[in-house]
C-alpha positions, 0 to 999 in steps of 0.5 A: 976740113974741105969738102973730099973726094968720095966719087969711090967712097963706101958710106956707112949710116947707124943700122937702127938709123937709115935715115939719119944724117950721119954718115961715116964715108972709107976711102979707097986707101982706107980713111975714114971721113964721118960726116954730121950732116950734108957738107961738115965731115971730119976723118974719122978717129974712132972709127976704123974701115973694119970696123965700119965693115965687120960690124952689124951696127952699121950698113953700106948705103947702096950708091944710088942713094948716096946724094 
């Protein structure tokens, strides 16, 4: 997958691994993009935007912390 435009995306990481490389980005249209490692993206086939927002397993990363 080409690098997606993450300008208005909300980014989530696993709660007990906030410094982990894996990140999930929710785009404004509710598409979830999984970033396995920096620069390696794929559309999530498992997690939905509501799962990331509603479960305590994932936390939102502040915009200032997203690179």
